[in-house]
KENULO-970941 format. One record per residue (C-alpha): x, z, y; chain; residue number from 1. Coordinates in steps of 0.25 Angstrom, whole numbers, plus 5000, padded with zeros to 4 digits. Each point is the difference from the previous one (the first is absolute). Layout:
BEGIN
@x->X; z->Z; y->Y; chaine->A; num->NUM;
...
This chain:
BEGIN
@x->4997; z->5021; y->5010; chaine->A; num->1;
@x->5002; z->5014; y->4997; chaine->A; num->2;
@x->5011; z->5007; y->4991; chaine->A; num->3;
@x->4994; z->5014; y->5002; chaine->A; num->4;
@x->5001; z->5008; y->4987; chaine->A; num->5;
@x->4985; z->5002; y->4995; chaine->A; num->6;
@x->5004; z->5006; y->4987; chaine->A; num->7;
@x->5000; z->4993; y->4986; chaine->A; num->8;
@x->4990; z->4988; y->4998; chaine->A; num->9;
@x->4995; z->4993; y->4988; chaine->A; num->10;
@x->4990; z->4989; y->5003; chaine->A; num->11;
@x->4987; z->5003; y->4994; chaine->A; num->12;
@x->4998; z->4986; y->4995; chaine->A; num->13;
@x->5003; z->4985; y->5003; chaine->A; num->14;
@x->4995; z->4993; y->5012; chaine->A; num->15;
@x->4993; z->4987; y->5000; chaine->A; num->16;
@x->5013; z->4992; y->5000; chaine->A; num->17;
@x->5004; z->5008; y->4987; chaine->A; num->18;
@x->4987; z->4998; y->4993; chaine->A; num->19;
@x->5000; z->4985; y->5003; chaine->A; num->20;
@x->5015; z->4999; y->4996; chaine->A; num->21;
@x->4996; z->5007; y->4986; chaine->A; num->22;
@x->4988; z->4991; y->4998; chaine->A; num->23;
@x->5005; z->4987; y->5005; chaine->A; num->24;
@x->5015; z->5000; y->4997; chaine->A; num->25;
@x->5000; z->5002; y->4985; chaine->A; num->26;
@x->5010; z->4990; y->4993; chaine->A; num->27;
@x->4993; z->4987; y->4994; chaine->A; num->28;
@x->5004; z->4990; y->4990; chaine->A; num->29;
@x->5005; z->4992; y->5012; chaine->A; num->30;
@x->5012; z->5009; y->5002; chaine->A; num->31;
@x->5012; z->4998; y->4991; chaine->A; num->32;
@x->5004; z->5015; y->5002; chaine->A; num->33;
@x->4991; z->5012; y->5003; chaine->A; num->34;
@x->4999; z->5004; y->5015; chaine->A; num->35;
@x->5010; z->5011; y->5004; chaine->A; num->36;
@x->4993; z->5013; y->5004; chaine->A; num->37;
@x->5004; z->5005; y->5014; chaine->A; num->38;
@x->4995; z->5013; y->5007; chaine->A; num->39;
@x->4997; z->4997; y->5015; chaine->A; num->40;
@x->4998; z->5011; y->5010; chaine->A; num->41;
@x->4992; z->4997; y->5013; chaine->A; num->42;
@x->4992; z->5007; y->5011; chaine->A; num->43;
@x->4985; z->4995; y->5001; chaine->A; num->44;
@x->4995; z->4993; y->5012; chaine->A; num->45;
@x->5013; z->4996; y->5005; chaine->A; num->46;
@x->5003; z->4986; y->5005; chaine->A; num->47;
@x->5013; z->5000; y->4993; chaine->A; num->48;
@x->4993; z->5003; y->4986; chaine->A; num->49;
@x->4991; z->4988; y->5002; chaine->A; num->50;
@x->5010; z->4990; y->4993; chaine->A; num->51;
@x->4999; z->5008; y->4987; chaine->A; num->52;
@x->4985; z->4998; y->5000; chaine->A; num->53;
@x->5002; z->4985; y->5004; chaine->A; num->54;
@x->5009; z->4999; y->4988; chaine->A; num->55;
@x->4990; z->5004; y->4991; chaine->A; num->56;
@x->4989; z->4991; y->5005; chaine->A; num->57;
@x->5010; z->4988; y->5000; chaine->A; num->58;
@x->5007; z->5003; y->4987; chaine->A; num->59;
@x->5014; z->5002; y->5007; chaine->A; num->60;
@x->5003; z->5011; y->4990; chaine->A; num->61;
@x->4997; z->4992; y->4988; chaine->A; num->62;
@x->5009; z->4989; y->5005; chaine->A; num->63;
@x->5011; z->5009; y->5002; chaine->A; num->64;
@x->4999; z->5006; y->4985; chaine->A; num->65;
@x->4995; z->5014; y->5005; chaine->A; num->66;
@x->4988; z->5008; y->4996; chaine->A; num->67;
@x->4998; z->5010; y->5012; chaine->A; num->68;
@x->4995; z->5014; y->4999; chaine->A; num->69;
@x->4996; z->5004; y->5015; chaine->A; num->70;
@x->5001; z->5014; y->5004; chaine->A; num->71;
@x->4994; z->5005; y->5013; chaine->A; num->72;
@x->5006; z->5011; y->5009; chaine->A; num->73;
@x->4994; z->5006; y->5012; chaine->A; num->74;
@x->5013; z->5002; y->5007; chaine->A; num->75;
@x->5015; z->4998; y->4999; chaine->A; num->76;
@x->5004; z->5014; y->4996; chaine->A; num->77;
@x->4992; z->5001; y->4987; chaine->A; num->78;
@x->5004; z->4985; y->4997; chaine->A; num->79;
@x->5015; z->5004; y->5001; chaine->A; num->80;
@x->4998; z->5012; y->4992; chaine->A; num->81;
@x->4993; z->4992; y->4988; chaine->A; num->82;
@x->5012; z->4990; y->5001; chaine->A; num->83;
@x->5010; z->5011; y->4999; chaine->A; num->84;
@x->4993; z->5004; y->4987; chaine->A; num->85;
@x->4999; z->4986; y->4995; chaine->A; num->86;
@x->4985; z->4997; y->5001; chaine->A; num->87;
@x->5002; z->4986; y->5006; chaine->A; num->88;
@x->5010; z->4990; y->5000; chaine->A; num->89;
@x->4999; z->4992; y->5013; chaine->A; num->90;
@x->4991; z->5000; y->5012; chaine->A; num->91;
@x->4998; z->4999; y->5015; chaine->A; num->92;
@x->5000; z->5012; y->5010; chaine->A; num->93;
@x->5004; z->5003; y->5015; chaine->A; num->94;
@x->5014; z->5001; y->5005; chaine->A; num->95;
@x->4999; z->5015; y->5001; chaine->A; num->96;
@x->4997; z->5003; y->4986; chaine->A; num->97;
@x->5010; z->4989; y->4995; chaine->A; num->98;
@x->5011; z->5008; y->5008; chaine->A; num->99;
@x->4995; z->5013; y->4994; chaine->A; num->100;
@x->5001; z->4994; y->4986; chaine->A; num->101;
@x->5014; z->4994; y->5002; chaine->A; num->102;
@x->5005; z->5014; y->5004; chaine->A; num->103;
@x->4993; z->5007; y->4989; chaine->A; num->104;
@x->5003; z->4992; y->4988; chaine->A; num->105;
@x->5006; z->4987; y->5004; chaine->A; num->106;
@x->4987; z->4992; y->5001; chaine->A; num->107;
@x->5004; z->4985; y->5003; chaine->A; num->108;
@x->4994; z->4992; y->5012; chaine->A; num->109;
@x->5000; z->4986; y->4994; chaine->A; num->110;
@x->4992; z->4992; y->5010; chaine->A; num->111;
@x->4992; z->5002; y->5013; chaine->A; num->112;
@x->4984; z->4999; y->4999; chaine->A; num->113;
@x->4998; z->4998; y->5015; chaine->A; num->114;
@x->5003; z->5004; y->5014; chaine->A; num->115;
@x->4990; z->5010; y->5003; chaine->A; num->116;
@x->5006; z->5005; y->5014; chaine->A; num->117;
@x->4986; z->4996; y->5007; chaine->A; num->118;
@x->4992; z->5007; y->4990; chaine->A; num->119;
@x->5006; z->5014; y->5003; chaine->A; num->120;
@x->4994; z->5004; y->5013; chaine->A; num->121;
@x->4999; z->5011; y->5011; chaine->A; num->122;
@x->4986; z->5001; y->5004; chaine->A; num->123;
@x->4990; z->5006; y->5010; chaine->A; num->124;
@x->4984; z->5000; y->5001; chaine->A; num->125;
@x->4995; z->4988; y->5009; chaine->A; num->126;
@x->4996; z->5010; y->5011; chaine->A; num->127;
@x->5014; z->5006; y->5001; chaine->A; num->128;
@x->5004; z->4991; y->5012; chaine->A; num->129;
@x->4987; z->5005; y->5008; chaine->A; num->130;
@x->5002; z->5014; y->4997; chaine->A; num->131;
@x->5014; z->5005; y->4998; chaine->A; num->132;
@x->5010; z->4990; y->4997; chaine->A; num->133;
@x->5005; z->4993; y->5013; chaine->A; num->134;
@x->5015; z->4999; y->4997; chaine->A; num->135;
@x->5005; z->5003; y->4986; chaine->A; num->136;
@x->5013; z->5005; y->5004; chaine->A; num->137;
@x->4994; z->5012; y->5008; chaine->A; num->138;
@x->4986; z->5001; y->4993; chaine->A; num->139;
@x->5004; z->5001; y->4986; chaine->A; num->140;
@x->5008; z->5013; y->5003; chaine->A; num->141;
@x->4992; z->5012; y->4993; chaine->A; num->142;
@x->4990; z->4991; y->4993; chaine->A; num->143;
@x->4996; z->5001; y->4985; chaine->A; num->144;
@x->5006; z->4990; y->4991; chaine->A; num->145;
@x->4995; z->4998; y->4986; chaine->A; num->146;
@x->5010; z->4993; y->4991; chaine->A; num->147;
@x->5003; z->5000; y->4985; chaine->A; num->148;
@x->5013; z->5007; y->4997; chaine->A; num->149;
@x->5013; z->4993; y->4996; chaine->A; num->150;
@x->4993; z->4986; y->5001; chaine->A; num->151;
@x->5002; z->4987; y->5006; chaine->A; num->152;
@x->4990; z->5004; y->5010; chaine->A; num->153;
@x->5008; z->5012; y->5005; chaine->A; num->154;
@x->5013; z->4991; y->5000; chaine->A; num->155;
@x->4992; z->4991; y->5010; chaine->A; num->156;
@x->4995; z->5012; y->5008; chaine->A; num->157;
@x->5014; z->5005; y->5002; chaine->A; num->158;
@x->5005; z->4987; y->5004; chaine->A; num->159;
@x->4988; z->4999; y->5010; chaine->A; num->160;
@x->5003; z->5013; y->5006; chaine->A; num->161;
@x->5014; z->4997; y->5002; chaine->A; num->162;
@x->4997; z->4987; y->5007; chaine->A; num->163;
@x->4992; z->5009; y->5010; chaine->A; num->164;
@x->5012; z->5010; y->5001; chaine->A; num->165;
@x->4991; z->5010; y->4993; chaine->A; num->166;
@x->5004; z->5009; y->4987; chaine->A; num->167;
@x->4991; z->5005; y->4990; chaine->A; num->168;
@x->5000; z->5013; y->5006; chaine->A; num->169;
@x->4993; z->4995; y->5012; chaine->A; num->170;
@x->4987; z->4998; y->4992; chaine->A; num->171;
@x->4992; z->5009; y->4990; chaine->A; num->172;
@x->5002; z->4994; y->4987; chaine->A; num->173;
@x->4989; z->5002; y->4989; chaine->A; num->174;
@x->5004; z->4994; y->4986; chaine->A; num->175;
@x->4989; z->4994; y->4993; chaine->A; num->176;
@x->4997; z->4989; y->4989; chaine->A; num->177;
@x->4994; z->4987; y->5005; chaine->A; num->178;
@x->4985; z->5003; y->4996; chaine->A; num->179;
@x->5001; z->5013; y->5007; chaine->A; num->180;
@x->5005; z->4993; y->5013; chaine->A; num->181;
@x->4990; z->4989; y->5000; chaine->A; num->182;
@x->4989; z->5011; y->4999; chaine->A; num->183;
@x->5006; z->5007; y->5012; chaine->A; num->184;
@x->5000; z->4987; y->5007; chaine->A; num->185;
@x->4986; z->4998; y->4997; chaine->A; num->186;
@x->4997; z->5015; y->5005; chaine->A; num->187;
@x->5004; z->5007; y->5012; chaine->A; num->188;
@x->5013; z->5007; y->4996; chaine->A; num->189;
@x->5014; z->4994; y->5003; chaine->A; num->190;
@x->5005; z->4991; y->5011; chaine->A; num->191;
@x->5010; z->4991; y->4994; chaine->A; num->192;
@x->4999; z->4994; y->4986; chaine->A; num->193;
@x->5011; z->4993; y->4991; chaine->A; num->194;
@x->4994; z->4991; y->4990; chaine->A; num->195;
@x->5004; z->4989; y->4991; chaine->A; num->196;
@x->4991; z->4989; y->4994; chaine->A; num->197;
@x->4989; z->5000; y->4995; chaine->A; num->198;
@x->4997; z->5013; y->5008; chaine->A; num->199;
@x->5005; z->4993; y->5012; chaine->A; num->200;
@x->4989; z->4990; y->4999; chaine->A; num->201;
@x->4990; z->5011; y->4999; chaine->A; num->202;
@x->5004; z->5006; y->5013; chaine->A; num->203;
@x->5001; z->4986; y->5007; chaine->A; num->204;
@x->4985; z->4998; y->4995; chaine->A; num->205;
@x->4996; z->5013; y->5006; chaine->A; num->206;
@x->5006; z->4996; y->5014; chaine->A; num->207;
@x->5014; z->5005; y->4998; chaine->A; num->208;
@x->5011; z->4996; y->5009; chaine->A; num->209;
@x->5015; z->4997; y->4995; chaine->A; num->210;
@x->5011; z->5007; y->5009; chaine->A; num->211;
@x->5011; z->4995; y->4992; chaine->A; num->212;
@x->5004; z->4995; y->4986; chaine->A; num->213;
@x->5013; z->4998; y->4993; chaine->A; num->214;
@x->5003; z->4987; y->5006; chaine->A; num->215;
@x->4997; z->5004; y->5015; chaine->A; num->216;
@x->5007; z->5013; y->4997; chaine->A; num->217;
@x->5013; z->4993; y->4995; chaine->A; num->218;
@x->5000; z->5003; y->4986; chaine->A; num->219;
@x->4998; z->4991; y->4987; chaine->A; num->220;
@x->4991; z->5006; y->4989; chaine->A; num->221;
@x->5002; z->4992; y->4987; chaine->A; num->222;
@x->4993; z->5002; y->4987; chaine->A; num->223;
@x->5008; z->5000; y->4987; chaine->A; num->224;
@x->4999; z->4994; y->4987; chaine->A; num->225;
@x->5006; z->5010; y->4990; chaine->A; num->226;
@x->5005; z->5002; y->4986; chaine->A; num->227;
@x->5003; z->5012; y->4992; chaine->A; num->228;
@x->5015; z->5000; y->4997; chaine->A; num->229;
@x->5000; z->5001; y->4986; chaine->A; num->230;
@x->4989; z->4990; y->4998; chaine->A; num->231;
@x->5008; z->4990; y->5009; chaine->A; num->232;
@x->5013; z->5002; y->4992; chaine->A; num->233;
@x->4993; z->4998; y->4986; chaine->A; num->234;
@x->4990; z->4988; y->5005; chaine->A; num->235;
@x->5006; z->4992; y->5012; chaine->A; num->236;
@x->4993; z->4988; y->4996; chaine->A; num->237;
@x->4986; z->5008; y->5001; chaine->A; num->238;
@x->5004; z->5005; y->5013; chaine->A; num->239;
@x->5003; z->4986; y->5005; chaine->A; num->240;
@x->4987; z->4994; y->4995; chaine->A; num->241;
@x->4993; z->5011; y->5006; chaine->A; num->242;
@x->5006; z->4995; y->5013; chaine->A; num->243;
@x->4996; z->4986; y->4997; chaine->A; num->244;
@x->4986; z->5005; y->4998; chaine->A; num->245;
@x->4999; z->5006; y->5014; chaine->A; num->246;
@x->5006; z->4989; y->5008; chaine->A; num->247;
@x->4990; z->4990; y->4992; chaine->A; num->248;
@x->4989; z->5009; y->5005; chaine->A; num->249;
@x->5005; z->5000; y->5014; chaine->A; num->250;
@x->5001; z->4985; y->5000; chaine->A; num->251;
@x->4986; z->4999; y->4995; chaine->A; num->252;
@x->4995; z->5010; y->5011; chaine->A; num->253;
@x->5007; z->4991; y->5010; chaine->A; num->254;
@x->4993; z->4987; y->4995; chaine->A; num->255;
@x->4986; z->5006; y->4997; chaine->A; num->256;
@x->4998; z->5010; y->5012; chaine->A; num->257;
@x->4985; z->5001; y->4999; chaine->A; num->258;
@x->5000; z->5002; y->4985; chaine->A; num->259;
@x->5011; z->5010; y->5002; chaine->A; num->260;
@x->4992; z->5008; y->5011; chaine->A; num->261;
@x->4988; z->5001; y->4991; chaine->A; num->262;
@x->5008; z->5006; y->4989; chaine->A; num->263;
@x->5007; z->5010; y->5010; chaine->A; num->264;
@x->4987; z->5004; y->5006; chaine->A; num->265;
@x->4994; z->5002; y->4986; chaine->A; num->266;
@x->5012; z->5008; y->4996; chaine->A; num->267;
@x->4998; z->5009; y->5012; chaine->A; num->268;
@x->4985; z->5002; y->4998; chaine->A; num->269;
@x->5003; z->5004; y->4985; chaine->A; num->270;
@x->5009; z->5011; y->5006; chaine->A; num->271;
@x->4989; z->5005; y->5009; chaine->A; num->272;
@x->5005; z->4993; y->5013; chaine->A; num->273;
@x->4988; z->4992; y->5005; chaine->A; num->274;
@x->5003; z->4992; y->5012; chaine->A; num->275;
@x->4997; z->4986; y->5005; chaine->A; num->276;
@x->5009; z->4990; y->4994; chaine->A; num->277;
@x->5006; z->4996; y->5014; chaine->A; num->278;
@x->5007; z->5013; y->5000; chaine->A; num->279;
@x->5007; z->4997; y->4987; chaine->A; num->280;
@x->5004; z->4987; y->5005; chaine->A; num->281;
@x->5010; z->5007; y->5010; chaine->A; num->282;
@x->5009; z->5002; y->4988; chaine->A; num->283;
@x->5002; z->4985; y->4998; chaine->A; num->284;
@x->5002; z->4998; y->5015; chaine->A; num->285;
@x->5011; z->5011; y->5003; chaine->A; num->286;
@x->5008; z->5001; y->4988; chaine->A; num->287;
@x->5012; z->4992; y->4996; chaine->A; num->288;
@x->5002; z->4997; y->4985; chaine->A; num->289;
@x->5011; z->4992; y->4993; chaine->A; num->290;
@x->5003; z->4991; y->4988; chaine->A; num->291;
@x->5012; z->5001; y->4991; chaine->A; num->292;
@x->5009; z->4993; y->5010; chaine->A; num->293;
@x->4995; z->5009; y->5011; chaine->A; num->294;
@x->5002; z->5012; y->4991; chaine->A; num->295;
@x->5014; z->4996; y->4997; chaine->A; num->296;
@x->5003; z->4999; y->5015; chaine->A; num->297;
@x->4995; z->5014; y->5002; chaine->A; num->298;
@x->5007; z->5007; y->4988; chaine->A; num->299;
@x->5013; z->4992; y->4999; chaine->A; num->300;
@x->5013; z->5006; y->5006; chaine->A; num->301;
@x->5009; z->4988; y->5005; chaine->A; num->302;
@x->5014; z->5003; y->5000; chaine->A; num->303;
@x->4997; z->5014; y->4996; chaine->A; num->304;
@x->4993; z->5003; y->5014; chaine->A; num->305;
@x->4987; z->5008; y->4999; chaine->A; num->306;
@x->4988; z->4993; y->4997; chaine->A; num->307;
@x->4987; z->4999; y->5009; chaine->A; num->308;
@x->4993; z->5009; y->4990; chaine->A; num->309;
@x->5012; z->5010; y->5000; chaine->A; num->310;
@x->4998; z->5002; y->5015; chaine->A; num->311;
@x->4985; z->5001; y->4999; chaine->A; num->312;
@x->5000; z->5011; y->4989; chaine->A; num->313;
@x->5012; z->5007; y->5006; chaine->A; num->314;
@x->4993; z->5002; y->5013; chaine->A; num->315;
@x->4988; z->5006; y->4991; chaine->A; num->316;
@x->5010; z->5009; y->4993; chaine->A; num->317;
@x->5006; z->5005; y->5013; chaine->A; num->318;
@x->4986; z->5004; y->5005; chaine->A; num->319;
@x->4998; z->5008; y->4987; chaine->A; num->320;
@x->5013; z->5008; y->5002; chaine->A; num->321;
@x->4996; z->5002; y->5015; chaine->A; num->322;
@x->4987; z->5007; y->4996; chaine->A; num->323;
@x->5007; z->5007; y->4988; chaine->A; num->324;
@x->4993; z->4993; y->4989; chaine->A; num->325;
@x->5013; z->4996; y->4994; chaine->A; num->326;
@x->5013; z->5007; y->5000; chaine->A; num->327;
@x->5008; z->4986; y->5001; chaine->A; num->328;
@x->4996; z->4986; y->5003; chaine->A; num->329;
@x->5003; z->4992; y->4987; chaine->A; num->330;
@x->5009; z->4988; y->5001; chaine->A; num->331;
@x->4991; z->4988; y->4999; chaine->A; num->332;
@x->5011; z->4993; y->4992; chaine->A; num->333;
@x->4997; z->5010; y->4989; chaine->A; num->334;
@x->4985; z->4996; y->4998; chaine->A; num->335;
@x->4997; z->4987; y->5007; chaine->A; num->336;
@x->5004; z->4988; y->4992; chaine->A; num->337;
@x->4998; z->4985; y->4999; chaine->A; num->338;
@x->5004; z->4999; y->4986; chaine->A; num->339;
@x->4986; z->4998; y->4995; chaine->A; num->340;
@x->4996; z->4991; y->5011; chaine->A; num->341;
@x->5012; z->4991; y->4997; chaine->A; num->342;
@x->4995; z->5000; y->4985; chaine->A; num->343;
@x->4986; z->4997; y->5004; chaine->A; num->344;
@x->5005; z->4988; y->5008; chaine->A; num->345;
@x->5008; z->4995; y->4988; chaine->A; num->346;
@x->4989; z->5001; y->4990; chaine->A; num->347;
@x->4993; z->4987; y->4996; chaine->A; num->348;
@x->4986; z->4997; y->5006; chaine->A; num->349;
């Protein structure tokens, strides 16, 4: 996901999930106490946002005593900017904007949405092997590569080029947003296209071929569950219950794959991405997710050693500094914490 600065952004209105939340999750006489409001930021049509909608349909927010107000953002940069201004409390985003937010105002990473390494890919058109691409290490030189600036896609691209003993200077880079890249892919411009889901699936449906993804290029691309630091300090239990909602949504998805796929396909169709459901099924096949115990295993620092999450996000931060997007790589110990996941584990079910 991108962290490119697109200027200030304020969502025009609530997405489907927010509307359902406001209509369906109002307190009733069955609740001894009113539901606590919580503002949740997300990016529409993404796999990792699905648990937020599942939680609405299944009543998980209510179970945890929360009344969510869901705010959609098109990319990570405006989401980070809005969080810095206090426009939302918790949410999900890619690792690139999470690191950017940590550097700018101490945005906390309190959990991992998923491993989206396979969902960030370097691609070519289906006829490339028959026309110009015989050996990537040789034939990529001088070719036009379309990628979103300061994004997990660019992170994967640089890792792939390095694996071929190539440098970004060996190719002609054009920085573009994902919708622009998929339009170029469908047309006749450009040679190499760096895409993430769901745009990746659009390219695959058009016959595209994957040259590399994060996994094959040797890098991990995690997604982040985040909390604005001020809100987290003042409402630690709300953050913990937010995490419980999320993992409940993931658990329901694992137990109900067909129904979860239907919701994800509808989610994408409402965002204008109209593909056969089989493409969205790829997300369920290729992404690893974790419950609370697994999350604690990723976030914890045994004997003070760096956590798994520390290593993943520090690598993303190193990429940021390498491309000049950040002056310094923030220390993951200053913004990645298992405190709220520990609290989530301790709360009564």
